[in-house]
N, C-alpha and C positions, 0 to 999 in steps of 0.2 A: 852651493849649486847642486841640484839633483842630477843623478847620473841618468843617461839615456835609457838604460834598461829598466830602472825603477820608474821612470816617467811612463814608459810603455806599459808596465805592469799596472800602475795606478790608473791609467786610462782604461784598461780592460776592466779593472775593478769598478770604476765609475759607470761603465757600460752595463755591468751586471746590476748595480744598484738602480740605475734608470729603468732597466727592463723589469725589475721587481715592482716598480710603481704602476705598471700596466694593470688596470682593474679587470681586463678581459682575459687574463691568463687562466688556464686550466690549473687544477691542483697539481697535475703531473708537471706542467711547465714551471710552476712555482717551486716545486720540490727540486727540479733539475737546476734552477737558478740558485736556490739556496745552497745546494751542494757545490755549485761552481763558485759561489761566494766564499764558502769555507775553504775550498782548495786555493783560491786566489789569495785569501788572507794568509794562509800558510806560506805560499810562494813569496809573497811580499815580505813577510817576517823573516823567512830564510834568506832572502836577498839582502835585507838589512844586516843580518848577522854574518853571512858567509858569501856574499855575492861576487866578490872580486878575488879570484884565485885563492879562495879559502878565507880571505880576510873580510872584515865588515865593509859594507857600502860606505863610501866616504861621506855620504849624506848624514849618516848616523842618526841617533835619536829614536824616539818612539814613533810608531805608525799612528797617524791621526785617524 
C-alpha cells in the first residue's frame, strides 16, 4: 500500500507531466515546469529513501 504523502507527491508529479504536454506553453513556462519536474523527482526519491522519521517509505522499491 502506498503512503498518503507519497500518493500526494505523485499526484503533483502527474500534474506537472500533464502540464508539460500543453503545446501552447511559452519557452519560459516549459523551463519552469521542467525545473519543477526535477525538484519533484528529487522529493519523491528522498521520500522513498527517508520519508518516515528518517526511515524509508514503507512502499519501498524504485520510482516508476
